[in-house]
KEFI-949978 format. One record per residue: x, y, z of N, C-alpha, C in turn. Coordinates in steps of 0.1 Angstrom, whole numbers, padded with zeros to 4 digits, always signed. Each point is the difference from the previous one (the first is absolute). Layout:
# residues N
XYZXYZXYZ
...
***
This chain:
# residues 322
+0151+0276+0043+0000-0013-0005+0013-0003-0007
+0007-0011+0002+0012-0004-0007-0002-0003-0014
+0010+0001-0009-0001-0004-0014-0004-0014-0001
+0005-0009+0008-0003-0014-0001-0015-0003+0003
-0006+0007+0010-0014-0002+0003-0008+0006-0011
+0004+0012-0005-0007+0006-0011-0001-0009-0012
+0012-0007-0003+0000-0009-0012-0010-0012+0003
+0000-0004+0013-0009-0011+0003-0015+0004-0002
-0004+0012+0003-0013+0004-0002-0004+0001-0014
+0010+0006-0008-0002+0001-0014-0002-0013-0007
+0009-0010+0004-0001-0013-0006-0013-0007+0004
-0004+0002+0013-0013-0006+0004-0011+0005-0009
-0001+0013-0002-0010+0005-0009+0001-0006-0014
+0012-0001-0004+0002-0006-0014-0005-0014-0001
+0003-0008+0010-0004-0014+0000-0015-0002+0001
-0007+0009+0008-0014-0001+0001-0006+0004-0014
+0005+0011-0006-0005+0004-0013+0002-0011-0010
+0012-0006+0000+0002-0011-0010-0009-0012+0002
-0002-0003+0013-0009-0012+0002-0014+0003-0004
-0005+0012+0002-0013+0004-0004-0002-0002-0015
+0011+0005-0007+0000-0002-0015+0000-0014-0004
+0007-0009+0007+0000-0014-0004-0013-0007+0001
-0009+0006+0008-0014-0006+0000-0006-0001-0013
+0005+0008-0009-0006+0001-0014+0008-0008-0010
+0011-0006+0004+0009-0007-0009-0006-0014-0003
-0001-0004-0013-0005-0013-0003+0008-0011+0006
-0006-0011+0003+0007-0012+0006+0009-0006-0011
+0011-0006+0004+0009-0007-0009+0001-0014+0006
-0004-0010-0008+0000-0014+0006+0014-0005+0002
+0001-0008+0011+0013-0007+0003-0004-0012+0008
+0009-0010+0001-0003-0012+0008-0004+0003+0014
-0010-0007+0005-0004+0002+0014+0009-0008+0010
+0000+0004+0013+0008-0007+0010-0008-0012+0006
+0007-0009+0005-0007-0011+0007-0006+0005+0012
-0011-0007+0005-0007+0004+0012+0008-0003+0012
+0001+0008+0011+0007-0003+0012-0006-0012+0007
+0006-0005+0010-0005-0011+0008-0006+0004+0013
-0007-0009+0007-0006+0004+0013+0011+0001+0011
-0003+0007+0010+0009+0003+0011-0006-0005+0013
+0008-0004+0010-0005-0006+0013-0009+0009+0008
+0000+0013-0001-0008+0008+0009-0015-0003-0002
-0004-0006-0011-0014-0002-0003-0006-0011+0010
+0009-0007+0007-0005-0010+0010-0007+0007+0011
+0002+0013+0002-0006+0007+0011-0014+0005-0003
-0004-0001-0013-0013+0006-0004-0011-0009+0004
-0012+0005+0003-0011-0008+0004-0004-0010-0010
-0004-0012+0004-0003-0011-0010-0015+0002-0004
-0003-0006-0012-0014+0000-0005-0007-0011+0008
-0013+0002+0002-0008-0010+0007+0001-0014-0005
+0001-0001-0014+0001-0013-0006+0014-0004-0003
+0010+0006+0006+0014-0003-0002+0007+0010-0008
+0013+0002+0002+0007+0011-0006+0010-0006-0011
-0002+0006-0011+0009-0004-0011+0010+0012-0002
+0012-0002+0003+0010+0012+0000+0005+0004-0013
-0009+0003-0010+0005+0006-0012-0002+0015+0001
+0008+0007-0007+0000+0015+0002-0014+0006-0002
-0007-0004-0010-0013+0006-0003-0010-0003+0011
+0002-0011+0008-0009-0003+0011+0004+0006+0013
+0010+0007+0001+0004+0006+0013-0011+0009+0005
-0005-0002+0012-0010+0008+0006-0012+0002-0009
-0005-0011-0006-0010+0001-0010-0013+0004+0007
-0002-0002+0013-0012+0004+0007+0001+0015+0005
+0012+0005-0001+0002+0014+0003-0001+0004+0014
+0005-0008+0009-0001+0003+0015+0010+0012+0002
-0004+0010+0009+0009+0011+0003+0013-0006+0007
+0000-0011+0006+0012-0006+0006+0010-0002-0010
-0003-0003-0013+0010-0002-0010+0008+0013-0002
-0006+0011+0001+0008+0013-0001+0009+0001+0012
-0004-0004+0011+0009+0000+0012+0012-0009-0002
-0002-0011-0006+0011-0009-0003+0010+0006-0010
-0006+0007-0010+0008+0007-0010+0009+0010+0007
-0006+0008+0008+0007+0011+0008+0011-0006+0008
-0003-0011+0007+0011-0007+0008+0011-0005-0008
-0003-0005-0012+0010-0005-0009+0009+0012-0005
-0007+0011-0003+0007+0012-0005+0010+0005+0011
-0005+0000+0012+0008+0005+0011+0013-0010+0002
-0003-0013-0001+0011-0009+0002+0011+0002-0011
-0005+0002-0012+0009+0002-0011+0008+0013+0000
-0007+0010+0005+0006+0013+0001+0011+0001+0010
+0000-0007+0011+0009+0001+0010+0015-0001-0004
+0003-0011-0007+0014-0001-0005+0004+0011-0010
-0009+0005-0008+0003+0011-0009+0003+0012+0008
-0008+0002+0011+0002+0012+0009+0014-0001+0007
+0003-0012+0004+0013-0002+0007+0012+0004-0008
-0001-0002-0013+0012+0003-0009-0002+0012-0009
-0012+0007+0001-0003+0011-0009+0001-0005-0015
-0004-0012-0002-0001-0006-0014-0009+0009-0008
+0004+0002-0013-0008+0009-0008-0013-0005-0004
-0003-0013+0002-0013-0006-0001-0009+0005+0011
+0005+0006+0010-0007+0005+0011-0011+0010-0003
+0003+0009-0010-0009+0010-0003-0014-0005-0004
+0000-0009-0009-0013-0006-0004-0007-0008+0010
+0009-0008+0007-0006-0009+0011-0007+0009+0010
+0006+0011+0004-0006+0010+0009-0013+0006-0005
+0001+0004-0013-0012+0007-0006-0012-0010-0001
+0003-0012-0004-0010-0010-0001-0006-0004+0013
+0008-0001+0011-0005-0002+0013-0009+0011+0004
+0004+0013-0001-0009+0011+0004-0013+0000-0008
+0000-0002-0013-0012+0000-0007-0009-0012+0004
+0005-0011+0003-0008-0011+0004-0006+0002+0014
+0008+0006+0009-0005+0004+0013-0012+0010-0001
+0001+0009-0010-0011+0010-0002-0012-0007-0006
+0002-0010-0008-0011-0008-0005-0007-0007+0011
+0008-0006+0009-0006-0007+0011-0008+0009+0009
+0005+0012+0002-0007+0010+0009-0013+0004-0007
+0000+0001-0013-0012+0004-0008-0011-0010+0002
+0003-0013-0002-0010-0010+0000-0005-0002+0015
+0008+0003+0010-0004-0002+0014-0008+0012+0004
+0003+0012-0004-0006+0012+0006-0011+0006-0009
+0000-0004-0012-0010+0005-0010-0008-0011-0006
-0009-0006+0007-0008-0011-0006-0009+0006-0011
-0001-0007-0011-0008+0005-0011+0009+0007-0010
+0013+0002+0003+0008+0007-0009+0001-0007-0014
+0001-0013+0001+0000-0008-0012-0013-0007-0002
-0004-0003-0012-0012-0007-0003+0002-0015+0004
+0012-0005-0003+0003-0014+0003+0013-0001+0007
+0001+0003+0013+0013+0000+0006+0007-0013+0000
-0007-0011+0000+0006-0014+0000+0008-0002-0013
-0006+0005-0011+0007-0002-0012+0013+0009-0001
+0000+0012+0006+0012+0008+0001+0010-0006+0009
-0004-0006+0011+0009-0007+0009+0007-0011-0007
-0008-0008-0008+0006-0010-0008+0010+0005-0010
-0003+0011-0006+0009+0006-0010+0013+0005+0007
-0002+0006+0012+0012+0005+0007+0009-0011+0004
-0005-0011+0003+0009-0012+0004+0007-0005-0012
-0007-0002-0011+0006-0006-0012+0010+0010-0005
-0003+0013+0000+0009+0010-0005+0013+0000+0007
-0001-0001+0014+0012+0000+0008+0009-0013-0004
-0007-0011-0002+0007-0012-0003+0008+0001-0013
-0004+0007-0009+0008+0002-0013+0013+0007+0004
-0001+0010+0008+0012+0007+0005+0009-0009+0008
-0005-0007+0010+0008-0009+0008+0007-0010-0009
-0008-0006-0009+0005-0011-0009+0012+0005-0008
-0002+0012-0006+0011+0006-0008+0012+0003+0007
-0002+0006+0012+0011+0003+0009+0008-0012+0004
-0007-0011+0004+0006-0012+0004+0008-0007-0011
-0006+0000-0012+0006-0006-0012+0013+0007-0003
+0000+0014+0000+0012+0008-0003+0011-0003+0010
-0004+0002+0012+0011-0001+0010+0004-0015+0003
-0009-0009-0004+0004-0014+0001+0008-0006-0012
+0002+0009-0010+0008-0004-0011-0008-0006-0012
-0013-0001+0001-0008-0006-0010-0006+0011-0009
+0009+0008-0006-0004+0012-0007-0008-0002-0012
+0000-0012-0006-0009-0002-0012-0014+0001+0004
-0004-0001+0013-0014+0000+0004-0004+0014+0004
+0009+0010-0002-0003+0014+0003-0004+0008-0012
-0011+0007+0000-0005+0007-0011+0011+0011-0004
+0001+0003-0013+0011+0009-0004+0000+0014+0006
-0012+0005+0003-0001+0014+0006+0005-0001+0015
-0002-0011+0006+0005-0002+0014+0015-0003+0000
+0005-0006-0011+0014-0002+0000+0007+0014-0001
-0005+0009-0007+0006+0014-0001-0001+0006+0014
-0011-0001+0007-0002+0006+0013+0010-0006+0010
+0000-0014+0001+0009-0006+0010+0015+0002-0003
+0003-0001-0013+0014+0002-0004+0005+0015+0004
-0009+0009-0003+0004+0014+0003+0002+0002+0015
-0008-0007+0008+0001+0001+0015+0013-0007+0004
+0003-0012-0005+0012-0007+0003+0013+0008-0003
+0000+0007-0011+0011+0008-0004+0001+0014+0005
-0011+0003+0008-0001+0014+0005+0002+0010-0011
-0007-0002-0011+0002+0007-0012-0009+0013-0002
-0012+0000+0007-0009+0011-0002-0004+0006+0013
-0006+0011+0000-0004+0007+0012-0011-0007+0007
-0003+0004+0012-0011-0006+0007-0013+0002-0007
-0002+0011-0007-0012+0002-0008+0000-0010-0012
+0012-0003-0005+0001-0010-0011-0004-0013+0005
+0005-0004+0012-0003-0013+0006-0016-0002+0001
-0006+0011+0005-0014+0000+0003-0008-0002-0013
+0003+0009-0010-0007-0001-0012+0002-0012-0008
+0013-0006+0000+0003-0012-0007-0009-0012+0005
-0001-0001+0014-0008-0010+0006-0015+0002-0002
-0004+0012+0001-0014+0003-0002-0004-0003-0015
+0009+0003-0009-0003-0003-0014-0001-0015-0002
+0009-0008+0005+0000-0014-0001-0013-0006+0006
-0004+0005+0012-0011-0006+0007-0013+0005-0006
-0001+0012-0004-0013+0005-0006-0001-0003-0015
+0010+0004-0007-0002-0002-0015+0002-0014-0004
+0009-0008+0007+0002-0014-0004-0009-0009+0008
+0001+0000+0013-0007-0010+0008-0016+0002+0000
-0004+0012+0002-0014+0002+0003-0009-0005-0011
+0002+0002-0013-0009-0006-0010-0002-0015+0002
+0011-0007+0002-0001-0015+0002-0007-0004+0013
+0002+0008+0010-0008-0002+0013-0015+0002-0003
-0003+0011-0005-0014+0003-0002-0007-0010-0009
+0007-0004-0011-0006-0009-0009-0002-0014+0006
+0010-0004+0008+0000-0013+0006-0011-0002+0011
-0003+0011+0007-0010-0002+0011-0014+0004-0005
+0000+0006-0011-0013+0004-0006-0003+0015+0001
-0007+0005-0011-0003+0014+0000-0014+0004+0004
-0007-0010+0005-0014+0002+0004-0001-0005+0015
-0010+0006+0007-0003-0004+0013-0009-0012+0000
-0002-0006+0012-0009-0012+0000-0014+0003-0005
-0005+0012+0001-0013+0003-0004-0001+0003-0015
+0012-0001-0007+0000+0002-0014+0003+0014-0005
+0001+0009+0010+0004+0014-0004+0014+0001-0002
+0004+0011-0007+0014+0002-0003+0008+0004+0013
+0012-0004+0001+0009+0003+0011+0006+0014-0002
-0002+0006-0011+0007+0013-0003-0003+0011+0010
-0013+0002+0005-0002+0010+0010+0009-0001+0012
+0001-0013+0005+0009-0002+0012+0015+0002-0004
+0004-0003-0012+0013+0002-0005+0003+0015+0001
-0009+0008-0005+0002+0014-0001-0001+0006+0014
-0008-0006+0009-0002+0005+0014+0013+0000+0007
+0009-0010-0003+0013-0001+0007+0008+0013-0002
-0002+0007-0011+0008+0012-0002-0002+0010+0011
-0011+0000+0007-0003+0009+0010+0009-0001+0012
+0002-0013+0005+0009-0002+0011+0014+0001-0004
+0003-0003-0012+0014+0001-0005+0005+0014+0000
-0009+0010-0004+0004+0014+0000+0002+0005+0014
-0008-0006+0010+0001+0004+0014+0014-0004+0006
+0005-0011-0004+0012-0006+0006+0013+0005-0006
-0001+0005-0013+0012+0004-0007+0009+0010+0007
-0006+0011+0003+0008+0011+0006+0006-0004+0013
-0007-0005+0010+0007-0004+0013+0010-0011-0002
-0003-0009-0010+0010-0011-0002+0013+0006-0006
-0001+0009-0010+0012+0006-0005+0008+0008+0010
-0008+0007+0009+0007+0008+0010+0007-0008+0010
-0006-0011+0004+0007-0009+0010+0012-0007-0007
-0002-0004-0012+0012-0006-0007+0011+0010-0002
-0003+0013-0002+0011+0010-0001+0006+0002+0013
-0007+0000+0011+0005+0002+0013+0009-0012+0005
-0004-0012-0004+0007-0012+0005+0011-0005-0009
-0002+0001-0013+0009-0008-0009+0008+0009-0010
-0006+0010-0005+0006+0009-0010-0007+0013-0002
+0006+0011+0004-0007+0013+0000-0003+0004-0014
+0005-0006-0011-0004+0004-0013-0013-0007-0005
-0005-0010+0008-0012-0007-0004-0012+0008-0004
-0001+0011+0008-0011+0009-0003+0005+0013-0006
+0011+0000-0007+0006+0013-0005-0009+0006-0011
-0010-0007-0005-0009+0007-0010-0010+0009+0007
+0000+0000+0013-0010+0007+0008+0002+0015-0002
-0012+0007-0002+0000+0014-0001-0006+0004+0014
+0008+0007+0008-0003+0002+0014-0014+0007+0001
-0008-0004+0010-0013+0005+0003-0010-0003-0011
+0003-0009-0010-0010-0004-0010+0001-0015-0001
-0009-0006-0007+0000-0014-0003+0003-0003-0014
+0008+0009-0007+0003-0001-0014+0006-0014-0003
+0011-0003+0007+0006-0013-0003-0008-0012+0003
-0008+0001+0011-0008-0012+0003-0011-0002-0010
-0006+0011-0005-0010-0001-0010+0006-0006-0013
+0012+0004-0004+0006-0005-0012+0003-0015+0001
+0006-0004+0011+0003-0014+0003-0012-0008+0000
-0011+0005+0007-0012-0008+0001-0007-0001-0014
+0000+0010-0008-0006-0001-0013+0007-0010-0009
+0013-0001+0002+0008-0010-0008-0005-0014+0005
-0001-0002+0013-0004-0013+0005-0014-0003-0004
-0009+0010+0000-0014-0002-0004+0000-0004-0015
+0008+0006-0008+0000-0003-0014+0005-0014-0002
+0011-0004+0007+0005-0014-0001-0011-0010+0004
-0007+0003+0011-0011-0009+0005-0011-0001-0010
-0003+0011-0007-0010-0001-0010+0004-0009-0012
+0013+0002-0004+0005-0008-0011+0001-0015+0004
+0003-0002+0013+0000-0014+0005-0014-0007-0002
-0010+0008+0004-0014-0006-0001-0003-0003-0015
+0003+0010-0009-0003-0002-0014+0009-0012-0006
+0012-0001+0005+0008-0012-0005-0006-0013+0006
-0005+0000+0012-0007-0012+0005-0012-0003-0009
-0007+0010-0004-0011-0003-0009+0005-0006-0013
+0011+0005-0005+0006-0005-0013+0004-0015+0002
+0006-0003+0012+0004-0013+0002-0012-0010+0001
-0011+0005+0006-0012-0008+0002-0006-0003-0014
-0001+0010-0008-0005-0001-0014+0009-0010-0008
+0013+0002+0001+0009-0008-0008+0000-0015+0005
-0003-0002+0013+0000-0014+0005-0012-0008-0007
-0011+0007-0003-0011-0006-0007+0003-0004-0014
+0010+0006-0006+0004-0002-0014+0011-0011-0001
+0007-0003+0011+0010-0011+0000+0013+0005+0005
+0009-0010+0002+0013+0003+0006+0009+0009-0008
-0001-0001-0014+0008+0009-0008-0003+0015+0002
-0013+0003+0000-0004+0013+0003+0003+0005+0014
-0002-0009+0009+0003+0003+0014+0015+0003+0002
+0008-0008-0007+0015+0002+0001+0004+0013-0006
-0006+0004-0011+0003+0012-0007-0003+0012+0009
-0011+0000+0007-0004+0011+0009+0010+0001+0012
+0002-0012+0005+0009-0001+0012+0014+0005-0004
+0005-0003-0012+0013+0005-0004+0000+0015-0001
-0011+0006-0005-0001+0014-0002+0001+0007+0014
-0007-0006+0010+0000+0006+0013+0014-0001+0006
+0007-0011-0002+0014-0001+0005+0009+0010-0007
-0002+0002-0013+0009+0010-0007-0003+0014+0004
-0012+0004+0003-0003+0013+0004+0006+0003+0014
-0001-0010+0009+0005+0002+0013+0016+0002-0001
+0006-0008-0008+0015+0002-0002+0003+0013-0006
-0008+0005-0010+0003+0013-0005-0001+0011+0011
-0010-0001+0008-0002+0009+0011+0013-0001+0009
+0004-0012+0003+0011-0002+0009+0013+0006-0005
+0002-0001-0013+0012+0006-0006+0000+0015+0000
-0012+0006-0002-0002+0014+0001+0003+0005+0014
-0005-0007+0010+0002+0004+0014+0015-0001+0004
+0006-0011-0005+0015-0002+0003+0008+0011-0005
-0003+0004-0013+0008+0010-0007-0002+0014+0008
-0011+0003+0005-0003+0013+0006+0004+0001+0014
+0002-0012+0007+0003+0001+0015+0013-0006+0004
+0009-0005-0010+0012-0006+0004+0010+0011+0006
+0008-0005+0009+0009+0009+0007+0011+0004-0009
+0002+0013-0001+0011+0006-0009+0012+0003+0009
-0002+0002+0013+0011+0003+0009+0000-0010+0011
+0010-0008+0001+0001-0011+0011-0002+0006+0014
+0003+0013+0002-0002+0006+0013-0014+0000+0004
-0010+0001-0010-0014+0000+0004-0004-0014+0006
+0006-0010-0006-0003-0014+0005+0006-0001+0014
+0012+0004+0002+0006-0001+0013-0007+0008+0011
-0005+0012-0004-0007+0009+0009-0013-0007+0004
-0007-0006-0010-0012-0007+0003+0002-0011+0010
+0010-0009-0002+0003-0011+0009+0003+0005+0014
+0008+0010+0001+0004+0005+0013-0012+0006+0007
-0009+0007-0007-0011+0006+0006-0010-0011+0005
-0002-0010-0008-0009-0011+0004+0006-0007+0013
+0013-0003+0000+0006-0006+0012-0002+0008+0013
+0000+0013-0002-0002+0009+0012-0014+0002+0004
-0010-0001-0009-0014+0004+0003-0010-0011-0002
+0004-0012-0004-0010-0010-0004-0010-0005+0011
+0005+0002+0013-0009-0005+0011-0011+0009+0004
+0000+0012-0006-0011+0010+0003-0012-0003-0007
-0011-0003+0007-0013-0004-0006-0011+0007+0006
-0010+0003-0008-0012+0007+0005-0012-0010+0001
+0003-0013-0003-0011-0010+0000+0003-0010+0010
-0010-0002+0009+0003-0010+0011+0001-0014-0004
-0006-0003-0012+0001-0014-0005+0012-0003-0009
+0008+0010-0002+0011-0001-0010+0012-0008+0006
+0007-0006-0009+0013-0006+0004+0010+0011+0003
+0007-0001+0011+0009+0011+0004+0014-0006+0003
***
């Protein structure tokens, strides 16, 4: 192993350890970001029988599986230009596509996996819209509408400032720690029968762990061989650690959604305070990730870009953009 790759592995372990520690760090209030705007891809979603109101919280409110297909198509469309240029936003776009494809496979091939699959389909569609909206606002120059944690992620990708692992974790942090609480609270924490949606929320962790290792392996093969450098050969040590971090973030997102819901009942001031705390924690995570994964040697960035240019077309998924 070269010294550069050894340093990458050491730093990956350090960032994961640091991020696990920050789960216990108290929230520090700061001003919240404006909500992103709607994007045109929603016109492809199935309409409601009584008419379609294209607000973000109403996207796919009936939870048709076709909505997930539309999300996947939109992800593929958006990924292609990133693939063409080996843009550093590609890493998360690819990872998000693969995880959504695995979710679609799960609901198609394992009926009964979720208690209320329609509600999870609705959540999947709204969740993706938050990412699409933020991406479009950033790259369209309307950056005041981009959440602070996403600004760190997008800026780091634009400047090619962090490793591919850094790009992945920065975007996952922004999407899970920042976006997910607002998504969960906005669409509701209970199923139509009145039961809690928490069991289905936790159930998603099962298919997420299944997709993590092959997704990282494919990303390393196609875009950057250091993407899975935390791997301990013939074990799942790195996959387990990465997954546990994501599971912890998802648990915190649910609890923050509960906090948002409770605060909303008390009034706008309390809701704003909790929202600001969520924004601040996501930014703290982003800063920790950036510090741990920034490129110290320009040659690492150059090697990554050259490798992606040479290998990006290799895919193990028939439905992937190539």
